[in-house]
C-alpha positions, -999 to 999 in steps of 0.1 A, spaced: 0 0 0 11 35 -7 21 53 25 37 85 12 45 102 -21 71 130 -21 82 151 -50 100 184 -56 111 204 -87 87 186 -110 63 205 -133 44 229 -111 58 215 -78 88 237 -69 92 230 -31 87 195 -18 51 183 -15 39 152 2 8 131 -2 5 112 31 -18 82 33 -13 78 71 -45 84 90 -50 112 114 -49 101 151 -78 126 157 -103 109 134 -122 78 145 -149 77 117 -150 52 88 -125 28 103 -131 6 72 -112 31 52 -80 22 71 -57 -8 70 -30 -15 96 5 -17 82 32 -25 108 13 -7 135 6 24 113 -29 31 100 -29 36 63 -57 52 43 -73 35 13 -86 67 -3 -75 102 -13 -95 127 -33 -78 158 -46 -96 190 -55 -83 222 -71 -90 248 -98 -81 242 -134 -43 243 -139 -37 242 -102 -15 211 -105 -39 182 -98 -29 164 -131 7 170 -123 3 150 -91 -12 121 -111 16 125 -137 42 121 -110 32 84 -106 33 77 -143 67 95 -146 81 75 -117 71 42 -134 83 53 -168 118 62 -155 121 30 -135 112 8 -165 127 28 -194 149 55 -180 151 93 -186 147 106 -222 150 139 -240 113 144 -235 119 147 -197 144 176 -201 118 202 -195 98 186 -167 116 205 -139 96 234 -124 101 261 -150 85 288 -128 120 295 -116 148 293 -142 173 285 -115 155 251 -112 171 241 -145 203 234 -126 186 221 -95 180 184 -89 145 171 -88 136 145 -61 111 116 -62 102 91 -35 75 66 -28 70 49 6 49 17 4 43 -17 19 43 -49 0 43 -84 15 58 -83 50 80 -52 43 77 -15 42 100 2 16 112 38 8 124 40 -28 134 71 -46 159 90 -68 171 124 -76 178 136 -112 189 167 -130 161 166 -155 175 193 -179 205 169 -185 185 137 -183 209 125 -156 202 103 -125 221 117 -95 212 95 -65 190 64 -59 180 46 -28 159 18 -15 154 13 23 136 -13 43 118 8 69 96 -20 83 109 -18 119 116 18 124 154 15 119 160 19 81 181 -7 65 198 3 32 190 -22 5 204 -1 -23 223 32 -23 237 50 -54 256 81 -46 267 106 -73 289 125 -49 310 93 -45 316 85 -81 283 68 -86 292 40 -62 263 15 -57 262 -3 -24 239 -24 -1 237 -33 36 221 -66 28 238 -96 43 242 -113 9 257 -147 3 292 -147 -13 276 -156 -46 250 -129 -45 275 -103 -32 297 -110 -63 267 -108 -85 256 -75 -70 291 -60 -73 294 -71 -109 260 -55 -118 270 -23 -99 304 -21 -116 289 -25 -151 263 1 -142 286 27 -127 287 51 -156 250 48 -164 232 81 -160 198 77 -176 187 44 -161 178 33 -125 197 5 -109 165 -11 -94 153 -14 -130 186 -30 -140 183 -56 -112 150 -66 -127 159 -66 -164 159 -102 -177 175 -115 -146 166 -146 -125 174 -152 -89 175 -185 -69 147 -192 -45 156 -178 -11 180 -152 -25 180 -119 -7 177 -103 -42 140 -110 -38 136 -77 -20 145 -59 -53 120 -81 -72 93 -73 -47 99 -36 -47 100 -35 -85 68 -56 -87 48 -32 -66 62 0 -82 57 -12 -118 26 -35 -116 7 -26 -85 4 11 -94 -21 18 -121 -23 53 -135 -54 63 -155 -54 96 -174 -84 110 -194 -66 102 -227 -50 69 -217 -75 44 -202 -62 12 -187 -54 -14 -213 -61 -44 -191 -97 -57 -195 -91 -92 -182 -126 -92 -166 -141 -95 -201 -123 -127 -209 -147 -149 -189 -184 -154 -192 -188 -144 -156 -169 -112 -161 -189 -103 -192 -222 -110 -174 -211 -89 -144 -200 -60 -167 -233 -61 -185 -252 -60 -151 -232 -30 -140 -238 -11 -173 -275 -18 -168 -274 -8 -132 -258 25 -140 -287 32 -164 -266 34 -196 -293 18 -218 -270 -12 -224 -288 -45 -217 -260 -69 -226 -225 -72 -240 -213 -99 -263 -182 -112 -282 -190 -112 -319 -167 -132 -342 -146 -113 -368 -121 -123 -394 -83 -120 -388 -80 -96 -417 -106 -72 -402 -89 -75 -368 -55 -65 -384 -72 -35 -402 -88 -24 -369 -58 -25 -345 -29 -19 -369 5 -36 -373 21 -19 -343 -5 -33 -319 -3 -67 -336 35 -68 -331 31 -59 -294 5 -87 -289 31 -111 -303 59 -98 -281 37 -100 -250 25 -134 -259 60 -148 -265 70 -137 -230 39 -153 -214 42 -185 -235 78 -189 -224 68 -186 -188 40 -210 -192 60 -235 -213 38 -232 -244 1 -237 -249 -24 -211 -258 -33 -177 -243 -66 -158 -245 -61 -121 -247 -79 -88 -249 -68 -55 -266 -86 -22 -259 -83 6 -284 -102 39 -286 -127 22 -310 -134 -10 -291 -123 -43 -274 -109 -72 -294 -104 -107 -282 -81 -134 -296 -62 -166 -289 -25 -166 -295 0 -195 -295 33 -203 -313 14 -205 -346 0 -170 -344 -34 -153 -337 -67 -170 -341 -103 -171 -329 -108 -133 -330 -139 -115 -318 -150 -80 -311 -171 -66 -282 -206 -54 -292 -235 -41 -271 -273 -45 -270 -296 -17 -260 -329 -26 -244 -349 -51 -265 -334 -40 -298 -321 -70 -317 -293 -51 -335 -259 -50 -318 -239 -17 -315 -202 -11 -318 -183 3 -289 -174 34 -308 -211 42 -311 -216 44 -274 -217 77 -254 -186 91 -237 -201 82 -203 -205 45 -212 -170 45 -226 -157 60 -194 -174 33 -174 -155 7 -194 -123 25 -184 -133 22 -147 -150 -12 -146 -117 -32 -144 -110 -13 -111 -144 -21 -98 -144 -58 -107 -107 -68 -100 -99 -93 -74 -63 -84 -73 -54 -70 -39 -28 -45 -28 -31 -23 -59 -30 15 -61 -52 32 -87 -44 68 -95 -70 84 -116 -71 119 -132 -106 134 -134 -126 104 -122 -159 122 -130 -151 129 -167 -183 123 -187 -202 109 -157 -232 122 -140 -226 133 -103 -250 107 -90 -232 79 -109 -198 91 -96 -211 89 -61 -226 54 -66 -194 42 -83 -173 52 -53 -198 35 -29 -196 3 -49 -158 4 -50 -157 9 -12 -181 -19 -6 -161 -42 -29 -129 -31 -11 -141 -33 25 -119 -63 34 -92 -56 9 -61 -33 6 -68 -16 -27 -62 21 -27 -79 48 -49 -63 82 -53 -81 105 -78 -85 142 -88 -118 157 -94 -139 189 -97 -170 171 -84 -179 190 -52 -211 169 -46 -189 140 -33 -170 163 -10 -189 149 19 -180 133 53 -206 107 45 -183 94 18 -148 104 29 -128 111 61 -114 145 65 -79 132 62 -88 117 28 -97 151 12 -68 171 -3 -65 204 -21 -40 216 -47 -36 254 -50 -11 276 -69 5 308 -58 12 340 -78 43 324 -93 24 294 -106 38 270 -80 15 243 -66 11 233 -30 -7 203 -16 -26 203 17 -52 183 35 -87 193 48 -76 179 81 -54 211 87 -87 231 91 -104 230 124 -140 227 113 -168 208 131 -174 172 120 -209 181 108 -199 211 87 -211 212 50 -176 211 36 -187 212 0 -204 245 6 -174 258 26 -151 248 -3 -171 266 -29 -173 296 -6 -135 297 -7 -129 285 29 -102 261 19 -87 278 -12 -80 258 -43 -109 274 -63 -107 296 -94 -102 334 -87 -117 355 -115 -102 388 -124 -122 418 -136 -127 413 -173 -125 451 -178 
């Protein structure tokens, strides 16, 4: 579970800001929103409000950026991502850190980088499970880029670590934790497993959803039960959809619909999974802006292709996904989150309410919380929807604001810093300007 996210000198964040998912000791309401992690109480939810261009999306972007650098490294596209509100920041390092729990451990992983030069400076991974930090990985640019660890490694693993570190010493665009997980296998019981676990959570258990980039994992549609449940939800949310189906299509039509690049990626992903499974056949799903496509893939290629189509009411004709309303399409983006059985996953969503009615947004959140009552899934999202700013839905320490100052720098703060009564209408107070983070209109004349 996410415990803290800390970032500085990134986009509109000049000074260090911190999103803390540790619950306030003063609040006793909604105990189901809290999970105990090594004695600490960690929140499952955080909702972030703010005016347009205040920096909400930049907070969401931080998570995607963190994952991208860990898996692929810094690129020329990152050179302008420092906080450009102060030109001196061009020569100032940016800092990124996530504190999280996974399995039986609590980790703090982060790095600093001089973004204007696409250069990693420092990198660290600590085990902070028991209060006394243990350095699992340390990379220090002030000491010639030396990479070290306090792990009590076996002789064989120590030699392996030092070999990897020596080969990596001059690398400035990639992160060493990523290197330790790049096409490498470790023996059962090896202490290298801590690097695998940390990487697993950071890259696969953090799911970022932007308005223009919906999740590409629709595994719930691969089973009859999942399709039936999705159809029930669409009907429940009053979309007019009465059922969804997989309709057969030719391989040629599939290739025309998804394009060669998507086809090549399907084959690459399938090769990796087939190697891990020792052969056989895999059923897959590909989501594009126009629809969902299903297929079997094995060593011989792709076969048994179908496309998702929808029925409305008692109409016999089936409709293509691209014909649906923006609201229905948005629900498909979010249904995987609602139906997943995978625990200990963090979902970070920008503009959750996009294209959705306020009542539907509220009910969606209620269903997610019901589904998540005994689990450890977390949901962090930005929104403008003030109707859900209610202590009937969220705790005070789960509500956050992003505001920007006269220089354009963003700051992040919690509702819990304000000393209001527990029964206060916080949505009205917010719109009245009590907490800031709302548009301020200048005189048009």
